[in-house]
C-alpha positions as CSV (number, residue, x, y, z in Angstrom):
1,X,113.0,90.0,93.8
2,X,114.1,93.5,92.9
3,X,112.3,96.8,92.9
4,X,111.0,96.2,89.3
5,X,109.6,92.9,90.3
6,X,107.9,94.5,93.3
7,X,106.4,97.2,91.0
8,X,105.0,94.5,88.8
9,X,103.3,92.7,91.7
10,X,101.8,95.9,93.1
11,X,100.6,96.9,89.6
12,X,98.5,93.8,89.4
13,X,96.6,95.1,92.5
14,X,96.5,98.9,91.9
15,X,96.0,98.7,88.1
16,X,98.9,100.7,86.5
17,X,102.7,100.4,86.6
18,X,102.9,104.2,87.1
19,X,100.8,104.1,90.2
20,X,102.6,101.0,91.5
21,X,106.0,102.6,91.0
22,X,104.8,105.7,92.8
23,X,103.4,103.6,95.7
24,X,106.7,101.6,96.0
25,X,108.8,104.8,95.9
26,X,106.5,106.4,98.6
27,X,106.8,103.4,100.9
28,X,110.6,103.1,100.5
29,X,110.9,106.9,100.9
30,X,108.9,106.8,104.1
31,X,111.0,104.1,105.6
32,X,114.2,105.9,104.6
33,X,112.9,109.2,106.1
34,X,112.1,107.5,109.4
35,X,115.6,105.9,109.6
36,X,117.2,109.3,108.8
37,X,115.5,110.8,111.7
38,X,116.7,108.0,113.9
39,X,113.2,106.4,114.3
40,X,112.3,102.8,113.4
41,X,109.7,101.5,111.0
42,X,107.7,98.6,112.4
43,X,105.3,96.4,110.4
44,X,103.6,93.9,112.7
45,X,104.3,90.4,111.7
46,X,106.7,91.4,108.9
47,X,109.6,93.1,110.7
48,X,111.3,96.2,111.9
49,X,113.7,98.5,110.1
50,X,115.9,100.4,112.6
51,X,119.2,102.2,112.9
52,X,122.1,100.3,114.6
53,X,125.3,101.9,115.7
54,X,128.7,100.4,114.8
55,X,131.5,101.2,117.1
56,X,134.9,102.5,115.9
57,X,137.4,99.7,115.3
58,X,140.7,98.8,113.9
59,X,140.8,97.1,110.5
60,X,143.4,95.9,108.1
61,X,144.1,96.7,104.5
62,X,144.0,93.3,102.8
63,X,146.5,94.4,100.1
64,X,149.2,95.9,102.3
65,X,148.4,94.4,105.7
66,X,148.6,97.9,107.2
67,X,146.3,98.7,110.1
68,X,143.7,101.5,109.7
69,X,141.1,103.0,111.9
70,X,137.5,102.6,110.8
71,X,135.2,105.3,112.2
72,X,132.0,104.6,114.1
73,X,128.8,104.9,112.0
74,X,125.1,104.3,111.9
75,X,123.8,101.5,109.7
76,X,120.3,100.3,108.7
77,X,119.2,97.0,110.3
78,X,116.2,94.8,109.6
79,X,114.8,92.4,112.2
80,X,112.3,89.9,110.8
81,X,108.9,89.6,112.5
82,X,107.3,86.3,113.7
83,X,105.0,85.8,110.7
84,X,107.8,86.4,108.2
85,X,110.0,84.0,110.1
86,X,107.2,81.4,110.1
87,X,106.5,81.8,106.4
88,X,110.2,81.3,105.5
89,X,110.6,78.3,107.7
90,X,107.8,76.4,105.9
């Protein structure tokens, strides 16, 4: 499923594709905004979107084999909730 597929599913509930697209964009924007601020977005039973920190590390260029330093960074992380895990396991 991609964003277009999700808009189609939401449009069946809300009535129009325009309203569905706006709704999906609003939800994704709210989650993104929370993560930018360093907060998490928790949806009981579905899961939690949060920010994880990756430590700096040494990597290797696969073409040359030369070592290089990879900077520390923050990355988005999703942890599935119990109801989502149960639904997938069936």
